[in-house]
PDB file with one MODEL, atoms N, CA, C and O in Angstrom:
MODEL        1
ATOM      1  N   MET A   1      11.713  -4.456  12.750  1.00  0.00           N
ATOM      2  CA  MET A   1      10.848  -4.112  11.533  1.00  0.00           C
ATOM      3  C   MET A   1       9.270  -3.837  11.914  1.00  0.00           C
ATOM      4  O   MET A   1       8.608  -4.753  12.401  1.00  0.00           O
ATOM      5  N   ASN A   2       8.792  -2.762  11.715  1.00  0.00           N
ATOM      6  CA  ASN A   2       7.498  -2.423  12.182  1.00  0.00           C
ATOM      7  C   ASN A   2       6.335  -2.962  11.375  1.00  0.00           C
ATOM      8  O   ASN A   2       6.691  -3.601  10.385  1.00  0.00           O
ATOM      9  N   ARG A   3       5.183  -2.869  11.540  1.00  0.00           N
ATOM     10  CA  ARG A   3       4.177  -3.740  11.168  1.00  0.00           C
ATOM     11  C   ARG A   3       4.119  -3.178   9.641  1.00  0.00           C
ATOM     12  O   ARG A   3       4.010  -3.930   8.673  1.00  0.00           O
ATOM     13  N   LEU A   4       4.204  -1.760   9.551  1.00  0.00           N
ATOM     14  CA  LEU A   4       4.153  -1.202   8.229  1.00  0.00           C
ATOM     15  C   LEU A   4       5.204  -1.612   7.290  1.00  0.00           C
ATOM     16  O   LEU A   4       4.957  -1.682   6.086  1.00  0.00           O
ATOM     17  N   GLN A   5       6.451  -1.910   7.805  1.00  0.00           N
ATOM     18  CA  GLN A   5       7.630  -2.394   6.872  1.00  0.00           C
ATOM     19  C   GLN A   5       7.292  -3.691   6.665  1.00  0.00           C
ATOM     20  O   GLN A   5       7.558  -4.081   5.528  1.00  0.00           O
ATOM     21  N   GLN A   6       6.703  -4.634   7.518  1.00  0.00           N
ATOM     22  CA  GLN A   6       6.325  -6.116   7.471  1.00  0.00           C
ATOM     23  C   GLN A   6       5.302  -6.124   6.332  1.00  0.00           C
ATOM     24  O   GLN A   6       5.403  -7.032   5.507  1.00  0.00           O
ATOM     25  N   ALA A   7       4.367  -5.250   6.198  1.00  0.00           N
ATOM     26  CA  ALA A   7       3.403  -5.479   5.157  1.00  0.00           C
ATOM     27  C   ALA A   7       3.930  -5.167   3.848  1.00  0.00           C
ATOM     28  O   ALA A   7       3.494  -5.816   2.897  1.00  0.00           O
ATOM     29  N   ILE A   8       4.866  -4.205   3.640  1.00  0.00           N
ATOM     30  CA  ILE A   8       5.798  -3.986   2.447  1.00  0.00           C
ATOM     31  C   ILE A   8       6.690  -5.227   2.101  1.00  0.00           C
ATOM     32  O   ILE A   8       6.915  -5.538   0.931  1.00  0.00           O
ATOM     33  N   LYS A   9       7.151  -5.871   3.095  1.00  0.00           N
ATOM     34  CA  LYS A   9       7.846  -7.021   2.787  1.00  0.00           C
ATOM     35  C   LYS A   9       7.232  -8.262   2.494  1.00  0.00           C
ATOM     36  O   LYS A   9       7.848  -9.147   1.900  1.00  0.00           O
ATOM     37  N   PHE A  10       5.870  -8.409   2.932  1.00  0.00           N
ATOM     38  CA  PHE A  10       4.976  -9.232   2.600  1.00  0.00           C
ATOM     39  C   PHE A  10       4.305  -9.154   1.067  1.00  0.00           C
ATOM     40  O   PHE A  10       3.894 -10.123   0.429  1.00  0.00           O
ATOM     41  N   ILE A  11       4.299  -7.655   0.608  1.00  0.00           N
ATOM     42  CA  ILE A  11       3.895  -7.497  -0.760  1.00  0.00           C
ATOM     43  C   ILE A  11       4.982  -7.808  -1.804  1.00  0.00           C
ATOM     44  O   ILE A  11       4.743  -8.139  -2.965  1.00  0.00           O
ATOM     45  N   GLU A  12       6.332  -7.649  -1.202  1.00  0.00           N
ATOM     46  CA  GLU A  12       7.354  -8.094  -2.062  1.00  0.00           C
ATOM     47  C   GLU A  12       7.537  -9.596  -2.150  1.00  0.00           C
ATOM     48  O   GLU A  12       8.151 -10.077  -3.102  1.00  0.00           O
ATOM     49  N   LEU A  13       7.010 -10.378  -1.161  1.00  0.00           N
ATOM     50  CA  LEU A  13       7.120 -11.802  -1.206  1.00  0.00           C
ATOM     51  C   LEU A  13       5.787 -12.385  -1.919  1.00  0.00           C
ATOM     52  O   LEU A  13       5.631 -13.595  -2.080  1.00  0.00           O
ATOM     53  N   ASP A  14       4.778 -11.353  -2.360  1.00  0.00           N
ATOM     54  CA  ASP A  14       3.645 -11.886  -2.974  1.00  0.00           C
ATOM     55  C   ASP A  14       2.813 -12.615  -1.880  1.00  0.00           C
ATOM     56  O   ASP A  14       2.243 -13.683  -2.101  1.00  0.00           O
ATOM     57  N   LYS A  15       2.785 -12.019  -0.782  1.00  0.00           N
ATOM     58  CA  LYS A  15       2.000 -12.615   0.217  1.00  0.00           C
ATOM     59  C   LYS A  15       0.920 -11.362   0.585  1.00  0.00           C
ATOM     60  O   LYS A  15       0.876 -10.739   1.646  1.00  0.00           O
ATOM     61  N   TRP A  16       0.129 -11.192  -0.513  1.00  0.00           N
ATOM     62  CA  TRP A  16      -0.797 -10.017  -0.342  1.00  0.00           C
ATOM     63  C   TRP A  16      -1.847 -10.278   1.002  1.00  0.00           C
ATOM     64  O   TRP A  16      -2.183  -9.375   1.769  1.00  0.00           O
ATOM     65  N   ASP A  17      -2.169 -11.326   1.084  1.00  0.00           N
ATOM     66  CA  ASP A  17      -3.206 -11.567   2.114  1.00  0.00           C
ATOM     67  C   ASP A  17      -2.586 -11.119   3.605  1.00  0.00           C
ATOM     68  O   ASP A  17      -3.169 -10.540   4.522  1.00  0.00           O
ATOM     69  N   ASP A  18      -1.343 -11.540   3.536  1.00  0.00           N
ATOM     70  CA  ASP A  18      -0.739 -11.184   4.996  1.00  0.00           C
ATOM     71  C   ASP A  18      -0.511  -9.910   5.146  1.00  0.00           C
ATOM     72  O   ASP A  18      -0.501  -9.381   6.258  1.00  0.00           O
ATOM     73  N   ALA A  19      -0.289  -9.238   3.978  1.00  0.00           N
ATOM     74  CA  ALA A  19       0.064  -7.644   4.189  1.00  0.00           C
ATOM     75  C   ALA A  19      -1.188  -6.996   4.309  1.00  0.00           C
ATOM     76  O   ALA A  19      -1.237  -5.914   4.894  1.00  0.00           O
ATOM     77  N   HIS A  20      -2.345  -7.582   3.772  1.00  0.00           N
ATOM     78  CA  HIS A  20      -3.682  -6.971   3.741  1.00  0.00           C
ATOM     79  C   HIS A  20      -3.999  -7.018   5.478  1.00  0.00           C
ATOM     80  O   HIS A  20      -4.287  -5.999   6.104  1.00  0.00           O
ATOM     81  N   ALA A  21      -3.909  -8.137   5.995  1.00  0.00           N
ATOM     82  CA  ALA A  21      -4.281  -8.348   7.180  1.00  0.00           C
ATOM     83  C   ALA A  21      -3.677  -7.240   8.363  1.00  0.00           C
ATOM     84  O   ALA A  21      -4.302  -6.834   9.343  1.00  0.00           O
ATOM     85  N   LEU A  22      -2.386  -6.909   7.997  1.00  0.00           N
ATOM     86  CA  LEU A  22      -1.655  -5.853   8.688  1.00  0.00           C
ATOM     87  C   LEU A  22      -2.119  -4.407   8.780  1.00  0.00           C
ATOM     88  O   LEU A  22      -1.857  -3.663   9.725  1.00  0.00           O
ATOM     89  N   VAL A  23      -2.909  -4.047   7.592  1.00  0.00           N
ATOM     90  CA  VAL A  23      -3.143  -2.786   7.285  1.00  0.00           C
ATOM     91  C   VAL A  23      -4.791  -2.487   7.210  1.00  0.00           C
ATOM     92  O   VAL A  23      -5.246  -1.346   7.291  1.00  0.00           O
ATOM     93  N   GLN A  24      -5.463  -3.464   7.076  1.00  0.00           N
ATOM     94  CA  GLN A  24      -6.869  -3.374   6.926  1.00  0.00           C
ATOM     95  C   GLN A  24      -7.590  -2.665   7.946  1.00  0.00           C
ATOM     96  O   GLN A  24      -8.597  -2.039   7.615  1.00  0.00           O
ATOM     97  N   ASP A  25      -7.184  -2.680   9.222  1.00  0.00           N
ATOM     98  CA  ASP A  25      -7.888  -1.876  10.274  1.00  0.00           C
ATOM     99  C   ASP A  25      -7.086  -0.710  10.669  1.00  0.00           C
ATOM    100  O   ASP A  25      -7.513   0.058  11.531  1.00  0.00           O
ATOM    101  N   GLY A  26      -5.914  -0.522  10.076  1.00  0.00           N
ATOM    102  CA  GLY A  26      -5.128   0.736  10.345  1.00  0.00           C
ATOM    103  C   GLY A  26      -5.983   2.038   9.984  1.00  0.00           C
ATOM    104  O   GLY A  26      -6.977   2.008   9.258  1.00  0.00           O
ATOM    105  N   ALA A  27      -5.473   3.161  10.575  1.00  0.00           N
ATOM    106  CA  ALA A  27      -5.999   4.372  10.325  1.00  0.00           C
ATOM    107  C   ALA A  27      -4.984   5.470   9.860  1.00  0.00           C
ATOM    108  O   ALA A  27      -5.274   6.664   9.785  1.00  0.00           O
ATOM    109  N   SER A  28      -3.682   4.900   9.535  1.00  0.00           N
ATOM    110  CA  SER A  28      -2.851   6.046   9.132  1.00  0.00           C
ATOM    111  C   SER A  28      -2.641   6.323   7.878  1.00  0.00           C
ATOM    112  O   SER A  28      -3.221   5.564   7.102  1.00  0.00           O
ATOM    113  N   LYS A  29      -1.952   7.227   7.367  1.00  0.00           N
ATOM    114  CA  LYS A  29      -1.746   7.669   6.068  1.00  0.00           C
ATOM    115  C   LYS A  29      -1.053   6.358   5.291  1.00  0.00           C
ATOM    116  O   LYS A  29      -1.463   6.032   4.177  1.00  0.00           O
ATOM    117  N   SER A  30      -0.158   5.754   5.843  1.00  0.00           N
ATOM    118  CA  SER A  30       0.729   4.626   5.510  1.00  0.00           C
ATOM    119  C   SER A  30      -0.195   3.427   5.506  1.00  0.00           C
ATOM    120  O   SER A  30      -0.080   2.624   4.580  1.00  0.00           O
ATOM    121  N   ASP A  31      -1.023   3.244   6.372  1.00  0.00           N
ATOM    122  CA  ASP A  31      -2.032   2.091   6.236  1.00  0.00           C
ATOM    123  C   ASP A  31      -2.912   2.174   4.861  1.00  0.00           C
ATOM    124  O   ASP A  31      -3.081   1.255   4.060  1.00  0.00           O
ATOM    125  N   TYR A  32      -3.372   3.350   4.792  1.00  0.00           N
ATOM    126  CA  TYR A  32      -4.221   3.748   3.518  1.00  0.00           C
ATOM    127  C   TYR A  32      -3.438   3.524   2.304  1.00  0.00           C
ATOM    128  O   TYR A  32      -3.971   3.003   1.325  1.00  0.00           O
ATOM    129  N   LEU A  33      -2.147   3.899   2.297  1.00  0.00           N
ATOM    130  CA  LEU A  33      -1.244   3.811   0.912  1.00  0.00           C
ATOM    131  C   LEU A  33      -1.102   2.272   0.619  1.00  0.00           C
ATOM    132  O   LEU A  33      -1.299   1.771  -0.488  1.00  0.00           O
ATOM    133  N   ILE A  34      -0.701   1.527   1.853  1.00  0.00           N
ATOM    134  CA  ILE A  34      -0.383   0.105   1.650  1.00  0.00           C
ATOM    135  C   ILE A  34      -1.641  -0.425   1.122  1.00  0.00           C
ATOM    136  O   ILE A  34      -1.608  -1.065   0.071  1.00  0.00           O
ATOM    137  N   HIS A  35      -2.683  -0.239   1.700  1.00  0.00           N
ATOM    138  CA  HIS A  35      -4.079  -0.794   1.362  1.00  0.00           C
ATOM    139  C   HIS A  35      -4.449  -0.411  -0.106  1.00  0.00           C
ATOM    140  O   HIS A  35      -5.017  -1.236  -0.822  1.00  0.00           O
ATOM    141  N   GLY A  36      -4.178   0.641  -0.487  1.00  0.00           N
ATOM    142  CA  GLY A  36      -4.340   1.199  -1.840  1.00  0.00           C
ATOM    143  C   GLY A  36      -3.503   0.426  -2.683  1.00  0.00           C
ATOM    144  O   GLY A  36      -3.995  -0.020  -3.719  1.00  0.00           O
ATOM    145  N   LEU A  37      -2.265   0.183  -2.394  1.00  0.00           N
ATOM    146  CA  LEU A  37      -1.302  -0.427  -3.240  1.00  0.00           C
ATOM    147  C   LEU A  37      -1.680  -1.819  -3.565  1.00  0.00           C
ATOM    148  O   LEU A  37      -1.703  -2.310  -4.694  1.00  0.00           O
ATOM    149  N   LEU A  38      -2.010  -2.471  -2.315  1.00  0.00           N
ATOM    150  CA  LEU A  38      -2.652  -3.732  -2.322  1.00  0.00           C
ATOM    151  C   LEU A  38      -3.702  -4.095  -3.618  1.00  0.00           C
ATOM    152  O   LEU A  38      -3.570  -4.943  -4.500  1.00  0.00           O
ATOM    153  N   HIS A  39      -4.735  -3.169  -3.392  1.00  0.00           N
ATOM    154  CA  HIS A  39      -5.920  -3.305  -4.374  1.00  0.00           C
ATOM    155  C   HIS A  39      -5.467  -2.853  -5.728  1.00  0.00           C
ATOM    156  O   HIS A  39      -6.136  -3.266  -6.676  1.00  0.00           O
ATOM    157  N   ARG A  40      -4.349  -2.004  -6.004  1.00  0.00           N
ATOM    158  CA  ARG A  40      -3.930  -1.599  -7.175  1.00  0.00           C
ATOM    159  C   ARG A  40      -3.337  -2.990  -7.874  1.00  0.00           C
ATOM    160  O   ARG A  40      -3.666  -3.333  -9.009  1.00  0.00           O
ATOM    161  N   ILE A  41      -2.475  -3.692  -7.089  1.00  0.00           N
ATOM    162  CA  ILE A  41      -1.828  -4.782  -7.496  1.00  0.00           C
ATOM    163  C   ILE A  41      -2.733  -5.953  -7.863  1.00  0.00           C
ATOM    164  O   ILE A  41      -2.456  -6.709  -8.795  1.00  0.00           O
ATOM    165  N   GLU A  42      -3.811  -6.082  -7.116  1.00  0.00           N
ATOM    166  CA  GLU A  42      -4.941  -7.038  -7.431  1.00  0.00           C
ATOM    167  C   GLU A  42      -5.902  -6.599  -8.880  1.00  0.00           C
ATOM    168  O   GLU A  42      -6.674  -7.319  -9.511  1.00  0.00           O
ATOM    169  N   GLY A  43      -5.560  -5.272  -9.101  1.00  0.00           N
ATOM    170  CA  GLY A  43      -6.436  -4.785 -10.247  1.00  0.00           C
ATOM    171  C   GLY A  43      -7.693  -4.238 -10.093  1.00  0.00           C
ATOM    172  O   GLY A  43      -8.445  -3.920 -11.015  1.00  0.00           O
ATOM    173  N   ASP A  44      -7.961  -4.108  -8.616  1.00  0.00           N
ATOM    174  CA  ASP A  44      -9.023  -3.385  -8.397  1.00  0.00           C
ATOM    175  C   ASP A  44      -8.944  -1.875  -8.239  1.00  0.00           C
ATOM    176  O   ASP A  44      -8.907  -1.304  -7.149  1.00  0.00           O
ATOM    177  N   MET A  45      -8.922  -1.284  -9.426  1.00  0.00           N
ATOM    178  CA  MET A  45      -8.689   0.208  -9.419  1.00  0.00           C
ATOM    179  C   MET A  45      -9.559   1.305  -8.464  1.00  0.00           C
ATOM    180  O   MET A  45      -9.054   2.192  -7.775  1.00  0.00           O
ATOM    181  N   PRO A  46     -10.867   1.037  -8.593  1.00  0.00           N
ATOM    182  CA  PRO A  46     -11.738   1.759  -8.020  1.00  0.00           C
ATOM    183  C   PRO A  46     -11.458   1.772  -6.421  1.00  0.00           C
ATOM    184  O   PRO A  46     -11.516   2.839  -5.810  1.00  0.00           O
ATOM    185  N   ASN A  47     -11.158   0.579  -5.779  1.00  0.00           N
ATOM    186  CA  ASN A  47     -10.955   0.358  -4.392  1.00  0.00           C
ATOM    187  C   ASN A  47      -9.538   1.071  -4.035  1.00  0.00           C
ATOM    188  O   ASN A  47      -9.320   1.679  -2.987  1.00  0.00           O
ATOM    189  N   ALA A  48      -8.546   0.872  -5.180  1.00  0.00           N
ATOM    190  CA  ALA A  48      -7.197   1.485  -4.975  1.00  0.00           C
ATOM    191  C   ALA A  48      -7.353   2.976  -5.008  1.00  0.00           C
ATOM    192  O   ALA A  48      -6.643   3.655  -4.266  1.00  0.00           O
ATOM    193  N   ARG A  49      -8.123   3.475  -5.715  1.00  0.00           N
ATOM    194  CA  ARG A  49      -8.223   4.973  -5.722  1.00  0.00           C
ATOM    195  C   ARG A  49      -8.936   5.370  -4.469  1.00  0.00           C
ATOM    196  O   ARG A  49      -8.533   6.412  -3.953  1.00  0.00           O
ATOM    197  N   TYR A  50      -9.792   4.820  -3.956  1.00  0.00           N
ATOM    198  CA  TYR A  50     -10.540   5.067  -2.763  1.00  0.00           C
ATOM    199  C   TYR A  50      -9.453   5.312  -1.610  1.00  0.00           C
ATOM    200  O   TYR A  50      -9.354   6.410  -1.062  1.00  0.00           O
ATOM    201  N   TRP A  51      -8.525   4.053  -1.229  1.00  0.00           N
ATOM    202  CA  TRP A  51      -7.566   4.259  -0.098  1.00  0.00           C
ATOM    203  C   TRP A  51      -6.606   5.323  -0.544  1.00  0.00           C
ATOM    204  O   TRP A  51      -6.325   6.232   0.237  1.00  0.00           O
ATOM    205  N   TYR A  52      -6.115   5.276  -1.676  1.00  0.00           N
ATOM    206  CA  TYR A  52      -5.118   6.369  -1.983  1.00  0.00           C
ATOM    207  C   TYR A  52      -5.659   7.908  -1.624  1.00  0.00           C
ATOM    208  O   TYR A  52      -5.026   8.810  -1.075  1.00  0.00           O
ATOM    209  N   SER A  53      -6.810   7.916  -2.030  1.00  0.00           N
ATOM    210  CA  SER A  53      -7.711   9.298  -1.752  1.00  0.00           C
ATOM    211  C   SER A  53      -7.604   9.448  -0.065  1.00  0.00           C
ATOM    212  O   SER A  53      -7.216  10.506   0.432  1.00  0.00           O
ATOM    213  N   GLN A  54      -7.954   8.381   0.691  1.00  0.00           N
ATOM    214  CA  GLN A  54      -7.823   8.592   2.173  1.00  0.00           C
ATOM    215  C   GLN A  54      -6.634   8.985   2.643  1.00  0.00           C
ATOM    216  O   GLN A  54      -6.521   9.603   3.702  1.00  0.00           O
ATOM    217  N   ALA A  55      -5.541   8.618   1.805  1.00  0.00           N
ATOM    218  CA  ALA A  55      -4.096   8.972   2.265  1.00  0.00           C
ATOM    219  C   ALA A  55      -3.724  10.321   1.788  1.00  0.00           C
ATOM    220  O   ALA A  55      -2.668  10.815   2.183  1.00  0.00           O
ATOM    221  N   GLY A  56      -4.604  11.049   0.859  1.00  0.00           N
ATOM    222  CA  GLY A  56      -4.308  12.239   0.281  1.00  0.00           C
ATOM    223  C   GLY A  56      -3.333  12.086  -0.766  1.00  0.00           C
ATOM    224  O   GLY A  56      -2.530  13.002  -0.945  1.00  0.00           O
ATOM    225  N   GLU A  57      -3.294  11.108  -1.443  1.00  0.00           N
ATOM    226  CA  GLU A  57      -2.618  10.675  -2.619  1.00  0.00           C
ATOM    227  C   GLU A  57      -3.409  10.250  -3.764  1.00  0.00           C
ATOM    228  O   GLU A  57      -4.548   9.808  -3.613  1.00  0.00           O
ATOM    229  N   VAL A  58      -2.842  10.368  -4.931  1.00  0.00           N
ATOM    230  CA  VAL A  58      -3.418   9.863  -6.182  1.00  0.00           C
ATOM    231  C   VAL A  58      -2.655   8.507  -6.726  1.00  0.00           C
ATOM    232  O   VAL A  58      -1.465   8.239  -6.559  1.00  0.00           O
ATOM    233  N   VAL A  59      -3.649   7.714  -7.426  1.00  0.00           N
ATOM    234  CA  VAL A  59      -2.940   6.461  -7.952  1.00  0.00           C
ATOM    235  C   VAL A  59      -2.058   6.976  -9.210  1.00  0.00           C
ATOM    236  O   VAL A  59      -2.510   7.644 -10.140  1.00  0.00           O
ATOM    237  N   LEU A  60      -0.899   6.601  -9.089  1.00  0.00           N
ATOM    238  CA  LEU A  60      -0.111   6.999 -10.348  1.00  0.00           C
ATOM    239  C   LEU A  60      -0.188   5.775 -11.382  1.00  0.00           C
ATOM    240  O   LEU A  60      -0.559   4.681 -10.957  1.00  0.00           O
ATOM    241  N   GLU A  61       0.135   5.928 -12.653  1.00  0.00           N
ATOM    242  CA  GLU A  61       0.267   4.957 -13.627  1.00  0.00           C
ATOM    243  C   GLU A  61       1.555   4.537 -13.885  1.00  0.00           C
ATOM    244  O   GLU A  61       1.938   4.423 -15.049  1.00  0.00           O
ATOM    245  N   ASN A  62       2.342   4.269 -12.857  1.00  0.00           N
ATOM    246  CA  ASN A  62       3.667   3.732 -12.903  1.00  0.00           C
ATOM    247  C   ASN A  62       3.804   2.338 -12.757  1.00  0.00           C
ATOM    248  O   ASN A  62       2.798   1.757 -12.350  1.00  0.00           O
ATOM    249  N   ALA A  63       4.956   1.558 -13.025  1.00  0.00           N
ATOM    250  CA  ALA A  63       4.972   0.093 -12.968  1.00  0.00           C
ATOM    251  C   ALA A  63       4.824  -0.173 -11.360  1.00  0.00           C
ATOM    252  O   ALA A  63       5.245   0.626 -10.524  1.00  0.00           O
ATOM    253  N   ILE A  64       4.196  -1.352 -11.055  1.00  0.00           N
ATOM    254  CA  ILE A  64       4.062  -1.774  -9.809  1.00  0.00           C
ATOM    255  C   ILE A  64       5.393  -1.911  -8.992  1.00  0.00           C
ATOM    256  O   ILE A  64       5.392  -1.524  -7.823  1.00  0.00           O
ATOM    257  N   ASP A  65       6.409  -2.385  -9.486  1.00  0.00           N
ATOM    258  CA  ASP A  65       7.721  -2.221  -8.719  1.00  0.00           C
ATOM    259  C   ASP A  65       8.089  -0.824  -8.308  1.00  0.00           C
ATOM    260  O   ASP A  65       8.370  -0.561  -7.139  1.00  0.00           O
ATOM    261  N   ASP A  66       8.089   0.058  -9.251  1.00  0.00           N
ATOM    262  CA  ASP A  66       8.133   1.510  -8.912  1.00  0.00           C
ATOM    263  C   ASP A  66       7.339   2.120  -7.898  1.00  0.00           C
ATOM    264  O   ASP A  66       7.755   2.960  -7.099  1.00  0.00           O
ATOM    265  N   GLU A  67       6.074   1.627  -7.966  1.00  0.00           N
ATOM    266  CA  GLU A  67       5.199   2.175  -6.907  1.00  0.00           C
ATOM    267  C   GLU A  67       5.493   1.572  -5.550  1.00  0.00           C
ATOM    268  O   GLU A  67       5.529   2.321  -4.573  1.00  0.00           O
ATOM    269  N   ILE A  68       5.692   0.361  -5.427  1.00  0.00           N
ATOM    270  CA  ILE A  68       6.191  -0.233  -4.086  1.00  0.00           C
ATOM    271  C   ILE A  68       7.271   0.610  -3.546  1.00  0.00           C
ATOM    272  O   ILE A  68       7.199   0.987  -2.376  1.00  0.00           O
ATOM    273  N   LYS A  69       8.426   0.992  -4.415  1.00  0.00           N
ATOM    274  CA  LYS A  69       9.475   1.705  -3.999  1.00  0.00           C
ATOM    275  C   LYS A  69       8.900   3.075  -3.502  1.00  0.00           C
ATOM    276  O   LYS A  69       9.208   3.528  -2.399  1.00  0.00           O
ATOM    277  N   ARG A  70       8.036   3.726  -4.382  1.00  0.00           N
ATOM    278  CA  ARG A  70       7.575   5.056  -3.892  1.00  0.00           C
ATOM    279  C   ARG A  70       6.734   5.064  -2.488  1.00  0.00           C
ATOM    280  O   ARG A  70       6.746   6.045  -1.745  1.00  0.00           O
ATOM    281  N   VAL A  71       5.962   3.800  -2.189  1.00  0.00           N
ATOM    282  CA  VAL A  71       5.135   3.683  -1.199  1.00  0.00           C
ATOM    283  C   VAL A  71       6.153   3.576   0.018  1.00  0.00           C
ATOM    284  O   VAL A  71       6.079   4.188   1.084  1.00  0.00           O
ATOM    285  N   LYS A  72       7.008   2.767  -0.333  1.00  0.00           N
ATOM    286  CA  LYS A  72       8.105   2.505   0.758  1.00  0.00           C
ATOM    287  C   LYS A  72       8.764   3.836   1.353  1.00  0.00           C
ATOM    288  O   LYS A  72       8.987   3.978   2.555  1.00  0.00           O
ATOM    289  N   THR A  73       9.025   4.708   0.466  1.00  0.00           N
ATOM    290  CA  THR A  73       9.791   6.127   0.685  1.00  0.00           C
ATOM    291  C   THR A  73       8.444   6.818   1.435  1.00  0.00           C
ATOM    292  O   THR A  73       8.643   7.242   2.573  1.00  0.00           O
ATOM    293  N   LEU A  74       7.325   6.935   0.971  1.00  0.00           N
ATOM    294  CA  LEU A  74       6.397   7.727   1.619  1.00  0.00           C
ATOM    295  C   LEU A  74       6.151   7.128   3.233  1.00  0.00           C
ATOM    296  O   LEU A  74       6.093   7.897   4.193  1.00  0.00           O
ATOM    297  N   ILE A  75       6.036   5.841   3.343  1.00  0.00           N
ATOM    298  CA  ILE A  75       5.910   5.385   4.701  1.00  0.00           C
ATOM    299  C   ILE A  75       6.898   5.627   5.609  1.00  0.00           C
ATOM    300  O   ILE A  75       6.597   5.859   6.780  1.00  0.00           O
ATOM    301  N   ASN A  76       8.114   5.606   5.218  1.00  0.00           N
ATOM    302  CA  ASN A  76       9.336   5.727   5.902  1.00  0.00           C
ATOM    303  C   ASN A  76       9.300   7.235   6.197  1.00  0.00           C
ATOM    304  O   ASN A  76       9.949   7.630   7.166  1.00  0.00           O
ATOM    305  N   ASN A  77       8.626   8.090   5.478  1.00  0.00           N
ATOM    306  CA  ASN A  77       8.686   9.607   6.056  1.00  0.00           C
ATOM    307  C   ASN A  77       7.455  10.077   6.668  1.00  0.00           C
ATOM    308  O   ASN A  77       7.306  11.263   6.963  1.00  0.00           O
ATOM    309  N   ASP A  78       6.387   9.009   6.912  1.00  0.00           N
ATOM    310  CA  ASP A  78       5.286   9.325   7.558  1.00  0.00           C
ATOM    311  C   ASP A  78       5.291   9.371   8.969  1.00  0.00           C
ATOM    312  O   ASP A  78       4.265   9.666   9.580  1.00  0.00           O
TER     313      ASP A  78
ENDMDL
END
């Protein structure tokens, strides 16, 4: 399991701080997406929008579980 997959696993386990530590200094599209997802989960939408925009994506208004699945798919294709 790579660092990004581990970050998603931490998110699924509600270990957001651990996930954040894995992506906060990253500079890839996937790092930005996961970072944005974490801020969305925390309810910090301005910060979530910033990180999604850094990844060239927009924040969707879907369920968090659906967004986790979508981000997993996107990072696996990155």
